[in-house]
N, C-alpha and C positions, 0 to 999 in steps of 0.2 A: 798280804803280802807285799814285795816286791813285785814281781807278774801277777797281775792280775784281771780279769776279763768284772764284771758287776753288772748287772746289770735288771729292767722294770719293764713287764709290758706294760707300759704306761708313759706320762711325760716328763720334763722334766724337773714338776716341783716334785712330784712323787720318787724320784727319781735321787734329789738333792736331803728326802726327808730318810733314803734310807745308808744314804752318803754322803763321802766329806768330796767333793770333786777339783779339789785343789791336787788333792791323794794319786787323778789319773792324769795323764799324760795327754789324754782326748778321752774328750768324752761326744760323744752324737749322740741326738734328736732328733729321731724320725716320727711320722704321725700315734705311730704308736709302739714302740719302746724306743730307751731311751739306756746307751752303753756306754762306762767307761771302760777304757783298759789304759796298764800301766804293761812296759815296757821294755827295757836301757835298750832292745834289738830294735827297736820301733821304724820301718822301713828302713834297716834294711833286707839284700837283697832273701830272699827262702827265708821272710822270716814276717812279725807283729805287721799288718798292713789294712789301711782301714781305706774307704769311700764314704765320699760324702755329701750327696746330691743335694737337687730341687727336692724333686721324686722318690731321695733313700738315700739307704745305707744299707753298708757292708762292711763288715771289720773280719779279718783273715786272722788271730789271735795264736800266735804259734811256730812252732816249726810245717809252713806250706809252699810248695814248689809245685806252679803248673805250668809245664811243658812248656807253651805254644804260648804264655802270655806273650811273649815278648817284651817289646819296650813297656806296656802293660803295667800300672802293679799290676797284685792277685787278686788286691783288693778289686779290684772296680772289672778284670777281669767276669774273678764270680760275679758278677752284678749282673752283667751286663749276659751273662749265660747262663742264669738262674730266669731274667726274663723272657728268654726262648725254651728253655729244657726244662724248666724249676728245676727238684731234688734233681734229678739224673743230671745238672750240670757239677752236684759234687762229685761224682764221677774222674771230673777231669785233675780232680785236689790230691795231691800227693803227700804224707806228711805226717803234724801229731797237732790237731789245731782240734780249737774250736770255730769255726763263724755263725756268725749272726747275720740277715739279711733280713733287708727291709722293702721289700718290691710291689709297687703293683696291688693292691690291700691284704697283702700278704706277711707280716713273721717270722718268723720261725730263727729258733738257736738248732743248730747241725753238730751234732762229735763226727768223730773223726769215725774209722769203720772202724777200729778197735778201742774207740773208747777209752786210750789212751790218755786226754783228760776229760776230767768228769764234770758235765754241767747240775748242780745241784738246784733244784726249787726247789719255793715252796708259795698256797696262797694264803698262808697264815694273815695277813699283814693287811688284807683284802683287793690286792695287789699280786701278781705273779710277779715274786724275787727272783732271778737267777747270779748264777758268776760261776766258777771255776774253787771260788775259796767259801769251803762247808760251814763253818763257823761266823763264818764276816752273814752268808745265806741262815748262817742258823739267827743271828742276834735280832734280826729284822723282827722273830718270834717271839709275840709277846705272852711271857709263860707255857712255854717250851717245856713239851711233855719229852721225860725218857721212856725208848721204844727196846721195854725189856725186854723183845726176845733177841730183838739186832743186837744187842750187849751181849746175852748169855750167846750168840754166835761169836764174838765179838774174840770175850771168854776161850774161849773153848778154842775155836780153832783159828783166831787173832785177821779172822775177815767176816764179811759179810756177803751171804750170797746171795740175799732179791738186791732189786732196786732202791729197798726202803736202806737208813740208814738209822741210827745210834737213838736218834729224834722222830717223834712221832711224825712232829708238821712235817718236817725235810725228806725228800723222797729225791733222785737221781734218775736224770734223762735219759732216758736208756738206752743198751750197746746196742750202740752204728744210729742210731734214732737222733728224732727231732725232739726239740719244745718247744709248743707254740702261745697264746698267749691260751687257750684254756685246754688243751689239746697235746700229748708225746705220739709220738709214732713211731716204728722205727722201716727202718731203709733193708736193700735187699741188700747190701754191697760183699759184706762176708761171709760165703753160703758154701760148705767145701764141695770138689767136684772134682775129682781125682781122675789121673788120665796117666800115660804114660809117654816120657819124653826122656830127654838124659837128665835125672837130678838134677847131677854136681855140676854136667856144664853149665844149664842153664842157672843153676843156686851162684854157680860162677862168674858167673857176665850178669846179671842181675845186682850180684853183690859189691863190683866192679863199678857200674853206674849208681848205685845210692850213696856211696864213701866220690864218689868223686863227686855227685849235687851238696853233699856235708863239706870239703874242705875248703879253706878259703875261711874262719869266722876270722874275727877282730880279734885283733888284742894276743898276748899270753897265753896259746894255746896248751892244752892240756889236758892227760888222759887217766881213769882211774886204767894202772893194770896189773890186770893177777898173771899169776906164770900157766892159765886154763886158755885153751884155742878163744874164745871169745872175743877179747880187746886184744892178740896180736893183730891179727887179721888186721882193725881201725890203726896198727902206729903203721902197718907196713903200707898202705895204702895212702894213706893223710900223714902228706910232704910234713908239713906246718907247726908241729909236736913242738913244741919246743921242751918238755919237760914229762918222766913220768911220775905216777904216783904211786905207792905200793905198798897196802899196812899190813904191816905186824914187824916181827922183828930182825935188828937184820942179819941173826944169824938161821932162822927158816927158810927150810927149803925152796917155800914161792914168795919168797922174794928175792932169794940168791938167783931166782934164775928167772926173772922180772931185772936184774939188774942187768943180767946178760942181753934178756931182749932190745929192753932200751941201747947199751952198744951197741948192740948189731944193727940196729934203725939207725944211728945215731942221735939222738934224747937220751934231756939231763935223768937223772933219777932219783926221787929222792923217795926215804920209807917214811911213812908214817905210822910211829914208835904207839906200837896197845897200853894205854893205860888208865885208870878209872872213867877218863870221858869216856872211853867206846860206848858203853851204856849211860852214855849223858839221858837226863831226863826230865829238862828244863823240857819249860810248853817252847821256845822257841824249834824245839827237832819237835815235837809231840803233834804238833799242831800239821805238819805236813803227815800224819798218819789220816786222818780226813777224817777222826773215825771211827775207818773204816777198817784198817790196816792198820801193823804189829809195829813199832820204829828201828826194832833190833836191826829187819836192811839195812835203816840210815849207816852202812859200815865206817863210812867215814867221818860222821857226824864231828866225834872230839876233836879231827883234826883241822876242823875249816878252816883254823885261820892260819898254816900251812899251804893253804893249795894257795899257791902264784899264781893264779892265774884266766886271763879275764873271760875264757870261750872254757867252755871240758866236752868232751867225745867218752865215753862207756857203750860198753855190750853191752848193758842190761837187754834182757828176754830173746836174749842169742838163744840160748837154750832151750827155750819154751818156743819159736817161732820153727827152729830149723837142728833141734836133735831130739825132741820129741820129749823133754824131760815130764812132761801130765803122761804122757804113754803109760798103761803098766805091758811091765816088762815080765813075763813067767821065767822061773825061775827052778831054781830043786834046791832043799831045806839038804846040807851038811852038816853035822854039831851043830844045829839053833842057830847056821845062817842059814840065806837063801845066795842060791847064785845062779847069775841069768843062765839062760836060755839063748837063742840068738834068734827068738820069735814075738813075739804079741803076747801076754796071758789072754787062753783063745776063754776061758767064761771070767772076767773080771769083775769082780765084788768093791762096785763103784766108791761105795761108802769107807767100806773100808779100807780100801785103795787108797782117797783123799786125805781121811784120820793120816794115810805113815806118812802121806805128805807132806801137811798141814802141821800137823806134831796132834793130837785127837790129846784135850787132855779130857777126863782126869784118867791115871794110870793107875796099878794095884798099888803101888809104895804114897803115890798121896790120898788116897778114900778115908773113909772112917771119920773126918772130924769131924765138931762141934756143929758146923753151919748144914750139915748134911749136904755134903756135896752127894754126885751118884756114884753109884754101885755102878757093877763092867756092865751089865745086864742094862740098866736105865742110862747109860751114856751110849752104849754100841743102836739101841733106840732114836735114843736123842740122835744120832749122825746118821741114824737111815731119814728121820721124818726131817732133819736142817736139810743134806745131800742130794739124796737120792731126786726132789723135788726139783732142783736147781740144775739135774742133769737132765732132767727131763726138758725139759723149756727149751736145750740145748740139739734138741734130734728134730726140727724142724730148717735146722741147717747145716746141716753134719747125713753124710750117707752109711754112716756106719756108727760103734755102737765109741768103738777107738773116736772118731772124729768127735762128736760128740765128751765123752772125755775132755779132751785134748779143750774144745771150742769153751768146755766149763775155769781150764784154766788162764785163759785167753779175760775169761770177763773176770777173774778174779785178778792176776794180776796182782800177786801175795805181796812181790817186792817194791811198785810202783811209788811207795815214800823214796826210797833211794834219786830215782827222779826227780823227783818234785821236788825235794831240796835241793837236789841241784839246779833245777830248769830257772829257784825264785835267788839261786844266789851268784848264777853264770848267764853264758851265751851256752845253751847246750843243744848237743846233738842227739836228735832219737832214732835210732837209725832206724832200728829192726820195726821202727816201722812208714817204713819207704812201701809205698805202694807196691813197687813189681815186689817185693821179698814179702809182706803179706800175699801177693796174690801165689805166688811160689807155695806159700805153705798148703792154700789152700784145692791146691791141683796135684801135691805130691801126697802119696797113697801114706796114710802112715805108720809103715812098714817102711819108708826108705824117708824119713824123719832122724833119722839117727847120725850113732857121731862120725857114721865110715863115709857115709853122705857126704856129711860135713868137713867131713879132715880134705875127702875128694877135692873141693870143691876148693880149701884154700891152698892146698897148692897147686889147683889151675893156678889160682889167681900169685901163688909166691911158693915154685918148689923149694925155696929154702923154710919159709915161715916152721917148719919143726927141727929145724937146727940144733935150740935149747927146749927139748919135749916141756911138761909139767911133769912138777916128781910124782907127785902120781898117778902120771897115768904113761907109765915107760912102752908103752904099747900100744898100736893101732887102732887092735880091737878093746870091744868095749867089753869081752866075758873074759879079755886073757887081763883088760886089767882090774877085775873085778877079782877074777883068781885069787893073783898076782894079792890084794889087799887085803882078802881074808885070808894064807897064809900067814903073811906077814905079822899083822893081830894075834897069828894061834902060836910061832914054832917062836919061842924065845934066843933060838940061835940069830933071826935077826929083828933088823930096828920096822915098827912097824910106822909108814907115809905120816907125816906130819899132816896136820887137817888142815884143809884151806882157809879158814875163817875161824879167829882166836879165838880159846874159850870161855862162851859166855855164864858157864857156870863157878869156873874159879876167881873170875870178873867181881862175879856179884859177892860170890862169897867172900876175897881179900877185902874189898871194900866194906863193906859190911850195910851192905845195900838195902838190909830187912829196918831196919832199922832211921838209915836218910826214907826212904818212902812205905815208910808202913809201921810207927813205934806202937801205934794205939792199935793194933790190928794183932796182936799172938799167935791167931788163929790161920790168919791169910801164909804167915811165918814159913810151916807142913808144908805149900806148896814149892811146886817145880821154878824155877828162875824165871823161867819163858812164858810161865804164868802170871807170874805175878810180874814180872812187867808186861803185861798185856791189860791188865787191870792199872797199873796205875796208867796206862798210855791213854784209857778209853774213861777214866778216870779225872784225870791232867783234863784231860779236848773239852769233855761235859765241863766239867766245873769252869772252864776260860767260855765258853758259848753261853751256857743255860745261865738265871740272874740264877738260881741256887746251888748250890755242891753237891754233889754226893761222898758220899763218900766210901770208900775199898770195898769195906764189908758191902754194901749195898748190892756194888758187882758183882760178888762173887754169892749172894741170894739172889740173881736173878732168876734161880732157874723157875721158882714160878709162875 
């Protein structure tokens, strides 16, 4: 990848065995760890910094701020603080990063508190190898073994729920944790401690500071802009955004509102029109799934050549951190459709809830094929056996069932390939990972992480932020918006709202993708398009990582 950190808990000779040193902008050699760093933003303020001293080293890779660092590089500041405070020094670092530190006989790799960058590792080569690119680390393993339990999770849910991967010998550093030469461990930065305060006012203040920290990125600045709530606040507060990019057709309501927003805040606007490349399945795209998450979330993948930007902003993960996307909302049934009540589900079924959010396969229309997929009962059992243990592992950081449910979503981060692609091709800013905003999420009770509080905060920042409302959310009330969506779908005299994203099922069918992806696997053709795309993702990723290819049919049979 273009942007990467890769290392070994060993010497330079061991590093050279598994990496090409000339690929990296810097290679740092310590007594216990050797690490290579690639990043076009190396040395820029708030970006990747390195410190290479006589007695140790520090790499702070990604987007990282230390408010009291002054003129000292963030890597040197963290190195000094680590000598005095140990792992507690990581509490001073704000952002989305991996930190590699060797000092006083201790060598560690630390994630940020969201694990917004994964650290993959293996001991299979006889020395512990680690890095941000799962495929690179995976290729250091001789005769790597597919991990069929994880492959089955990915095929059905589009995620792997544990710290394992789709290769048996390849694992991930723990959430909010660290990796050492022979051990792993967890920190306690991400722990829910809800309290009472001015939720909207505090979110507004923290959001303004988070955006201010991330202003002034170099070169031509772009923003991936939808008509929704999240990206418009970035457009309103970052002064030097030159051009906005919206995905869709020129006559789509979402695109038209996005164009109005760009005009409101004085930015140019480009439409990334949708064609067959929207579901582009080349390894150039699939690599950003890391074999753990589905590529369909990389919405801009087919239009990347049209994005003429050096730096890029986006609102990814705002819905999770501030609007409670993963929280279970209560509702009541009307004509087979669930309409929301203004409260959380009093007795949530965690497995069913996550099946609905992630798109659990199979469903009634795709059962009974000759390769023996799950029936409904077996599918429910598989979901329970997969999701419930992952949920229970979240309880030690949460004060309630609701926060444990939200934490599971934070751990999964199903949309992360969207960000991974951007960060590998542009100087990218992950605003939702700001430490002040993460703290707001942890302090705010789950019933107050919702659209109402979020919108109130946005209006405090900019009272004209809703001049052009999202076309499918004409009202401030989430409940009223949902009711209008329902009525528009049911009543023949009014048009339904446009969908926010292109219709992947139609694009899949129109471009005869079964013949492109699975020409010799006709049994797969009957599956839902999303499931078929997942099968292609994991098969393609494993094919590029293992010594031997895995046929798509084997992905389906991985249930045993």
